N, C-alpha and C positions, 0 to 999 in steps of 0.2 A: 504494499499499499504506499508506494512512494511516487514521486513525480507529480505532474499536473492532475487535478481532479478530472474524473471522467464526466461528472455532473457538477456544475456550479450554478446555483440559483441564488439571487440576491434581491431583497426588497420586493417580493412578489405581492401584488395587490389585485384584487378583483372585487368589484362592487356590482350588486344587482339592485338598482334603484337606491333606496336609502340603506340597504343592508350591505355591510362590508364583509364578504364571505372569507376573504384572505387578506390579512393586514400586515404586510412587511415580512413575510416568511422568507428565510434564507438558510441554506445549508449546502454542503458539498459531499460528494461520494468519490472515493479514490478507486482506482482499479483493484480488484480483488477484495473489496470491502462490501459487506452487507449492511445497509442502513435501514433501520426500522422506523416507520412513521406511524405513531400511535395517537389516537384521539377518540373521544366519544363521537357518537353519531351527530352529524351536523357541525363538527368542529372545523371543517374546511379541508379535509384530506383529499376528497375526490376532486375538488376544484383545483387544489395545488397540483395533484398528479396530472390533471388534464392540461394545465398550463405547461408543465414540464415536458409532457409528451407532444406539445404542439397541437393539441385537439381544441384548445380554447385560448383565445387571445387574452392578454393581461392588460390591466389598466396602467400598471407601473411595474418596474423591476426588470431584471435580466436573467436569462437562462442560456447557458452554453452546455452543449453535449459534445464531448470529444473535441473541444476547442471551437466548435461551430455554434454560432448564435441560433437560438431556436425561435421559431414563430410558426403559425399555421401554414405558412408557405415554404418553410425551410426544409427542402428535400434532403439535403446532405446530412443535416442534424438528425432528422427523423430516421434516416437509414441506419444510424448507429444504435437505435433503440429497438428492443423487443418488448412489446406491450401485451401483457396478459390480463385482460379485464376480468372483473368479478363475474359478469355475465358471460356464459359460454358463447364462443364465436366459432361454431362448427356447422357443417351442413349434415343434417341427420341421415339423409338418404345416401350419402357417400360413405365409403369405407374410410378407415383411418388413413390408409395409404393414399387413397384418392383425395382426401382432405389435404394431406401434406403436399402432395404433388400440385394441387391447385394453388395453395398459398405460396409454394416455392416458385411457381411460374410468375405469380404476382410480384414476387421479389426480384424477378428478372433473371432467374437462374436458367441455364440451359437444361434441356431434358435430362441429359446424363448427370449433371450436377444435382438436379432435383431428385433423381432416383437415389443417388448416393446419400444425400443429406436426409432424405426421407427414411432410408434404411437405418442410418445412424440414430436418428431421433426415435424411431420405433424401438431400437435397442435400449437407448437411454431411459425411455419412459416405460419399459417393460411391456410393450404392446405388440411385439413381433408376432407372437402366436395368434393374435386376434386382428392382424393388420388388414385382412380381407373382409372383416365383418362391418356391416353398416353401423355407424356410430349411435344410431337410435336404439340399438340393442345393447349398448354399453351401460355399465353401472355409472353412478355419479362420479365415483373416484376415477374410473378409467377416462371419462370425458374430461375431467380436470387435468389429468396427466397429459392427454392429447392436446388440450388447450395450451398448456405450458410448452409442449413440444413444438407447436406451431410458432410460438414466440422465439424459439431457439433456432429455427431453420436457417436463418441467414447469419448465424454466429454474431449476434449483437454484442456491442461493447457495454451497453447498459441494459439490464433486464428489469422491467417494472412489473411487479407481481402484486395485484390488488386482491387481497384476501383469497389466495389460491386454494385454501383447504376448507372453505365453507361447504358444509353438507356432505363431506366425504367420510367413508368408513375409516377406522383406525389404521388398517393396513395400508390403504392408499395414502392416507395422510402422512404416515411415516415414510413412505416411498417418496412423496413430494419433498418432504423436509430433507431427506438424504440427498435428493437431486440438487436442491438449492445449496446445500453445504458443499457439494462437489463443484458447482459452478463458481462460487467465490474462490475455491481453491485453485481453479484454472485461470484466475485473473479477471473474471467478469465482475463488473460493478453491479450490485443488485439493490434496488429500492423495493422494500417489502412492507406492505400494510397487512395487519391482521387484527382479529378480535380475540386472539388467544395469547395471553401473556407468556405462557410457557414456550410458545414458538419464538417470540422475541428474545426471551432469555437464551434459548438454544442457538438461534441463528445469527443474531445481529451483533456486529462489532460495535456499533453506536446506535443510539436511539434518540429520536426527536419526538417530543410530546407537544401536540398542537391542541389548542382549545380556544374557542371563540375567535378563530381565524388567526391566532398568534402562536408562534413557536415559543412556548413558555419554559422549556428546558431541553437540554441536549447534552449527550455525553455517553461514555461507556456505562455499562451496568453499575460498576462500582462507583463511578462518579455521580450517577443519578441517585444511587442509594444513600450516598453521603449527604445529599440535600435534605433527606428526611430528618437527619439528626438523631436517629434512633440507634441504639446499640443492639447487639445480638441478645436474644433471650435464651437463657440456659436454665433448665429445670433439673434438679437432682432429686431423685427418689432415694431416701436414705434413712438410716436409723442411727441413734446416738444423740449427742448434745448438739442439735441442729442450730439452736440460737447462738451457741459459742462459735460454731463453724461460720455462720452467716456474719457474725461480728468480725471474725478473722479475715474473711474474704472481703468485707467492706473496706478493709484497710489497704487493699491494693489500689494503685492509681487508675488502673484500667477497669475497675468495677464501679459502675455508676450507681447501682442500687442492689441491695441484698436484703432478703427477708426470709423468715423461716416460719412454717406452720407445721402441722402434724405430718411428719414423714416427708416433707417437701422443703427444699431450699430453692427459691426463685432469685435469679440474678439477671441484671442487665449489664452487659460487658462490651468492651471494645475488642474486636478481632478475636472472637471465641476460638477460632481454629488454632491460633498460635498460643492462646492462654489456657486452653482446656487442661493441659498437663499440670499447670500451676494450680488450677482450681481443684483438681483431684488430690494433688499433694497437700494443699492447705486443708482440705476436708479430712484427709487421713490423719494429719498431724493433730487435728482437733478431736480425734477418736470417733469420727463419723464413718460408717460403712455405707458406701454408695452402691445402690442396687442397679440403677439405670440413669442414663443421661439423655436428655432431649434438648436439642439445639435448634432454634428458629432464627434464621437470618432475615433481615429486611430484604424484600424483593421488589421487582418492578411494579407489582400490584400495589404494594404499600406506597411506593413513590407516586404512582398514578392517582391513587385516592387522596394522598396528601396534597398534590398540586391542583387537582381538578375538583375534588370533592364528589366525584362520580365514578361509577364502575365503567369499564371500557366500553361495554355495550350500551350504556345509557344514551 
């Protein structure tokens, strides 16, 4: 993830009458990076993506893709993008192979290249065995995988995935996530939107949170979690003098809070992974026998609720 950004957007604004749907949004994505754009419904994600992909003109701001300025008329910039919309873009009466060949020809490929790329994409999406079947006979997950494959046909430098796992079975969902992980590993820049926090946690190198048309936070998972200001929560199920152990633990500078009740010590600590051995050592020195340990770290869900006051799907 070095060099010039594959996508660079700055100060994006779009108004619909008196409503400002997107208000000054800006971020960049480097080659090989997966960037997650998260926000509640109506936050401005779709409008932002539409401006980035050149499907919608902007009132203000700049977008460049692979160094090329983007606009609804910018053919060269659009050629660098693979766009996979949330709504399926397939011809149901055509087979998977026929769909791929059709879109490959729209991309300007020769017949020979279209056949080669179609075969490659069928392999990547795990659809080779069903390549000759009409797509109306496919499951929802298979249709989603083919939808992504169409976006990959022309080897785009930036792939935009708009909620690609909506309504798919767990097996297909995992296959899609594995495919996305492989794409970033091959140097492709990926812009990913999702309603599933665990997908963002798994896939995204950086995340931007958008709400009311503004990008209100951006960073790696750890950087965003630090915004919440919460420590890790550690619960010890134990026997012995728990009050004494809690008092001893409270003396450590990385322990923010320590309390004891019947058979339980609850702690709020910084960096539990590093400090867990010291927690157990301190408890043992206070003649406490620990039966089990449960650690809960702040996650993107906690960050999202902290910043927006809403669940992701609201």
